[in-house]
C-alpha positions as CSV (number, residue, x, y, z in Angstrom):
1,M,8.2,18.9,2.6
2,A,7.1,16.7,-0.3
3,Y,3.6,15.6,-0.7
4,M,3.1,11.8,-0.5
5,N,0.3,9.6,-1.8
6,T,2.0,6.3,-2.5
7,M,-0.9,3.8,-2.6
8,T,-3.0,5.5,-5.2
9,Q,-2.5,7.8,-8.1
10,P,-1.2,11.4,-7.4
11,E,-3.9,13.8,-6.4
12,K,-4.5,17.1,-4.8
13,A,-3.6,17.4,-1.1
14,P,-6.7,16.4,1.0
15,I,-6.5,19.4,3.3
16,D,-5.6,23.0,3.0
17,S,-2.0,22.9,4.3
18,K,1.3,24.0,2.9
19,D,3.2,21.3,4.6
20,V,1.4,17.9,4.6
21,A,2.1,14.3,3.7
22,W,-0.6,11.7,3.1
23,I,-1.4,8.2,2.0
24,T,-4.6,6.5,1.1
25,V,-5.2,2.9,2.2
26,P,-7.8,0.8,0.4
27,A,-9.9,-1.7,2.4
28,K,-12.5,-4.4,1.6
29,Q,-14.7,-3.4,4.5
30,S,-17.5,-1.0,4.3
31,A,-16.8,2.5,5.6
32,E,-18.9,1.8,8.8
33,T,-17.1,-1.6,9.4
34,L,-13.7,0.0,8.9
35,A,-14.6,2.8,11.3
36,V,-15.3,0.2,14.0
37,L,-11.9,-1.3,13.4
38,C,-10.2,2.1,13.5
39,E,-11.8,3.1,16.8
40,D,-8.9,1.3,18.4
41,I,-6.4,4.1,17.8
42,E,-3.7,2.3,19.7
43,A,-4.0,-0.7,17.3
44,V,-3.9,1.6,14.3
45,L,-0.7,3.3,15.5
46,R,1.0,0.1,16.7
47,V,0.6,-1.5,13.2
48,N,3.3,1.0,12.0
49,P,6.3,-1.3,11.4
50,Y,8.8,1.5,12.2
51,Y,7.5,2.2,15.7
52,V,9.0,0.1,18.5
53,Y,7.1,0.9,21.7
54,K,9.0,0.8,25.0
55,D,6.0,0.3,27.3
56,K,2.3,0.3,27.5
57,W,0.4,3.5,26.7
58,Q,-0.2,5.9,29.6
59,K,-3.6,7.5,29.6
60,T,-3.1,11.1,30.9
61,D,-6.6,12.4,30.5
62,N,-9.8,11.7,28.6
63,N,-8.7,10.6,25.2
64,C,-5.1,11.9,25.9
65,F,-2.0,9.7,26.1
66,H,1.7,9.6,26.7
67,I,3.8,7.1,24.7
68,E,7.5,6.4,24.2
69,Y,8.9,4.6,21.2
70,S,11.8,4.3,18.8
71,N,11.0,5.6,15.4
72,L,13.3,3.5,13.1
73,S,12.4,5.6,10.1
74,N,14.3,8.6,11.3
75,E,16.3,7.0,14.2
76,Q,14.7,9.1,16.8
77,E,13.8,8.2,20.4
78,V,10.3,9.7,20.9
79,K,8.4,10.8,24.0
80,Q,5.1,12.0,22.8
81,D,1.9,13.4,24.3
82,F,-1.2,13.6,22.2
83,C,-5.0,13.7,22.3
84,V,-7.5,12.1,20.0
85,E,-10.6,13.9,18.8
86,R,-13.4,12.2,16.9
87,E,-14.7,14.9,14.6
88,S,-17.3,12.6,12.9
89,P,-18.2,8.9,12.7
90,L,-15.6,8.5,10.0
91,K,-12.9,11.0,11.0
92,W,-10.3,11.3,13.9
93,I,-7.7,13.9,14.6
94,I,-4.6,13.2,16.6
95,K,-3.2,16.4,18.0
96,Y,0.4,16.3,19.2
97,K,2.1,18.4,21.9
98,D,5.6,19.8,21.4
99,S,6.0,17.9,18.2
100,L,7.3,18.8,14.7
101,K,4.3,17.0,13.3
102,Q,1.3,19.0,14.5
103,R,-1.5,16.5,13.9
104,T,-2.5,13.3,12.1
105,I,-5.9,13.0,10.5
106,L,-7.5,9.7,9.9
107,E,-10.5,9.9,7.5
108,I,-12.6,7.1,6.1
109,A,-14.7,7.3,3.0
110,P,-16.7,4.7,1.0
111,T,-15.6,3.4,-2.4
112,E,-17.0,1.1,-5.0
113,L,-14.9,-1.8,-3.7
114,G,-15.4,-1.1,0.0
115,S,-13.8,1.9,1.6
116,K,-10.5,3.8,2.0
117,L,-8.6,5.3,4.9
118,T,-6.7,8.5,4.3
119,I,-3.9,9.2,6.7
120,I,-2.7,12.9,6.7
121,D,0.4,14.1,8.6
122,D,0.2,17.9,8.9
123,Y,3.4,19.8,9.8
124,E,2.0,23.3,9.2
125,G,1.9,25.5,12.3
126,I,5.5,26.2,13.3
127,T,8.1,28.6,11.9
128,E,10.3,27.8,9.0
129,E,13.3,28.4,11.1
130,E,12.2,25.7,13.6
131,K,11.3,23.3,10.8
132,E,14.8,23.8,9.4
133,T,16.5,22.9,12.7
134,R,14.2,20.0,13.4
135,Q,14.3,18.3,10.0
136,H,15.7,15.2,11.6
137,E,12.4,14.7,13.3
138,V,10.4,14.3,10.1
139,D,8.5,11.0,10.3
140,K,9.5,8.9,7.3
141,S,7.3,5.9,8.2
142,L,4.1,7.0,6.5
143,K,4.4,4.7,3.4
144,A,5.3,1.7,5.6
145,W,2.5,2.5,8.0
146,G,0.0,2.6,5.1
147,Q,1.2,-0.7,3.8
148,G,1.0,-2.3,7.3
149,L,-2.5,-1.1,7.7
150,H,-3.5,-2.4,4.3
151,G,-2.3,-5.9,5.3
152,Y,-4.0,-5.6,8.7
153,F,-7.3,-4.6,7.1
154,L,-7.1,-7.4,4.5
155,R,-6.3,-10.1,7.0
156,W,-9.1,-8.9,9.2
157,H,-11.5,-9.1,6.3
158,R,-10.4,-12.6,5.3
159,F,-9.9,-14.3,8.7
160,S,-11.9,-12.5,11.4
161,W,-14.6,-15.1,11.1
162,I,-12.2,-17.7,12.5
163,P,-12.9,-18.3,16.3
164,G,-10.2,-16.7,18.3
165,W,-8.7,-14.7,15.4
166,K,-9.9,-11.3,16.7
167,W,-8.6,-12.0,20.2
168,Y,-5.3,-13.2,19.0
169,T,-4.8,-10.2,16.7
170,R,-5.8,-7.6,19.4
171,K,-4.2,-9.2,22.4
172,V,-1.2,-11.0,21.0
173,W,-0.2,-9.8,17.5
174,I,-0.8,-6.0,17.9
175,P,1.3,-5.7,21.2
176,M,4.2,-7.5,19.6
177,K,7.3,-5.6,18.4
178,P,7.5,-5.4,14.6
179,S,10.4,-7.9,14.5
180,A,8.5,-10.4,16.6
181,R,5.5,-10.1,14.2
182,R,7.8,-10.8,11.2
183,I,9.3,-13.9,12.9
184,T,5.8,-15.1,13.9
185,Y,4.6,-14.7,10.3
186,M,7.5,-16.6,8.9
187,L,7.1,-19.4,11.4
188,L,3.4,-19.6,10.5
189,M,4.1,-19.7,6.8
190,I,6.6,-22.6,7.4
191,E,4.0,-24.4,9.4
192,V,1.4,-23.9,6.7
193,A,3.8,-25.2,4.1
194,F,4.6,-28.2,6.2
195,I,0.9,-29.1,6.7
196,G,0.4,-28.7,2.9
197,L,3.3,-31.0,2.1
198,F,2.1,-33.5,4.6
199,G,-1.4,-33.4,3.2
200,F,-0.1,-33.8,-0.4
201,S,2.1,-36.8,0.7
202,M,-0.9,-38.5,2.3
203,L,-3.0,-37.9,-0.8
204,I,-0.3,-39.6,-2.9
205,L,-0.2,-42.5,-0.5
206,W,-4.0,-42.9,-0.6
207,I,-4.0,-42.8,-4.4
208,E,-1.3,-45.5,-4.5
209,Q,-3.2,-47.7,-2.1
210,T,-6.6,-47.2,-3.7
211,Y,-5.4,-47.6,-7.3
212,P,-2.4,-50.0,-7.2
213,G,-0.5,-50.6,-10.4
């Protein structure tokens, strides 16, 4: 499987694995602030624009879950059980059961401009024969997931000070299907453009009335 690091320059694989894909997502937040945001693993996973969840998450044990979703990147219907381990204040490991992808590592590190989140999908751990027969299960959404998280982090950095923004994002926007998010965003942009046009028209009217002739 090809290595992947699409949001920064190519670099050495971040873990010792022969079958791994990864992406690094820059963020404006400090590492500690970004860690607080990433504590909500459900939100981090739901931001993936290729995952269309069928129902609410089912908690099966302490930090273990069952989820069902359509993965539009490989056209697979997925029923998945996994557990989340927090290895350090800045690192989580998602371990999957009966999955081609063995684990996903989320690791945050500080940078000069804020921080970065590295997402690592590790496929090492099953036989080459099984990998060959299950190639159709390879998750091709990693790049889009990273781009989605980059936008999520950036909007949170810019707008989380607005009253109600955090509640809306967590309780309304995150649970939406990806298509509903896109429609909502387009409607919001149209509304913003309309308000801007209205404000500009009122400014022109005020100027004409204030400075006639």
